[in-house]
C-alpha positions in Angstrom: 0.0 0.0 0.0 1.2 3.5 -0.8 1.8 5.6 2.3 -0.8 8.3 1.7 0.2 10.9 4.4 2.3 13.9 3.4 1.8 13.1 -0.3 -0.6 14.7 -2.7 -3.8 12.6 -2.9 -7.1 12.7 -4.5 -9.8 11.1 -2.4 -13.5 10.2 -2.2 -15.5 10.2 1.0 -19.0 8.7 1.3 -21.8 9.1 3.8 -22.5 5.3 3.5 -22.4 2.6 0.8 -24.0 4.2 -2.3 -24.6 7.4 -0.3 -23.5 11.0 -0.8 -20.0 11.3 -2.3 -17.4 14.1 -1.7 -14.3 14.4 -3.9 -11.3 16.2 -2.5 -7.6 16.8 -2.8 -5.0 17.1 0.0 -1.3 16.9 0.8 -2.0 15.0 4.1 -4.7 12.4 3.7 -4.6 11.2 7.3 -5.0 14.7 8.8 -7.6 15.8 6.2 -9.7 12.6 6.6 -9.6 13.1 10.4 -10.8 16.7 10.0 -13.8 15.4 7.9 -14.6 12.7 10.4 -14.6 15.2 13.3 -16.7 17.7 11.3 -14.0 20.3 11.5 -14.4 21.2 7.8 -17.4 23.5 7.3 -19.5 23.0 4.2 -20.6 20.1 2.1 -18.8 17.3 3.9 -20.1 18.3 7.3 -23.7 18.9 6.0 -23.9 15.5 4.3 -21.8 13.6 6.9 -19.4 12.2 4.4 -17.0 10.5 6.9 -16.0 7.3 5.2 -12.8 7.3 3.1 -13.8 4.9 0.4 -11.2 5.6 -2.3 -7.9 7.5 -2.7 -5.1 7.9 -5.2 -1.6 9.2 -4.4 0.1 11.5 -6.9 3.8 12.6 -7.4 2.9 16.3 -7.4 0.0 18.4 -6.2 -0.8 19.6 -9.7 -1.7 16.1 -10.9 -3.8 15.5 -7.8 -5.7 18.7 -8.4 -6.2 17.9 -12.1 -7.5 14.4 -11.2 -9.9 15.9 -8.6 -11.3 18.3 -11.1 -11.8 15.5 -13.7 -13.5 13.2 -11.2 -15.9 16.0 -10.1 -17.1 16.2 -13.8 -17.8 12.5 -14.0 -21.2 11.0 -13.8 -22.0 9.4 -10.5 -22.1 5.9 -12.0 -18.5 6.3 -13.1 -17.4 7.3 -9.6 -19.3 4.4 -8.0 -17.7 2.0 -10.5 -14.3 3.3 -9.6 -14.9 2.9 -5.9 -16.4 -0.6 -6.2 -13.5 -1.8 -8.4 -11.0 -0.8 -5.7 -13.2 -1.2 -2.6 -16.2 -3.4 -3.4 -17.6 -3.3 0.1 -17.1 0.4 0.6 -14.9 -0.3 3.6 -13.6 2.8 5.4 -9.9 2.9 4.4 -8.9 5.5 7.0 -7.8 2.8 9.6 -5.4 1.4 7.0 -3.6 4.7 6.8 -2.8 4.8 10.5 
């Protein structure tokens, strides 16, 4: 597994399996996911309680992580769900794996 902390990452959070999705980008996936889980991030994630880290992808530089985030945000929901289920078929919270 790629160590996802202190590296540029694109990630998807979910409220539950097949629930609301949130696509984000960060340079510290562990810290950012923790912020979402504790509702320290105001806005969409807090409102829709997207606390489960269901997919992430590490990048060599922040520019590629940001480009990937923007691309995924334009995708149809079905494409996002298919990508999540290919890597994480049971929508398991991947956060614990990062610790």
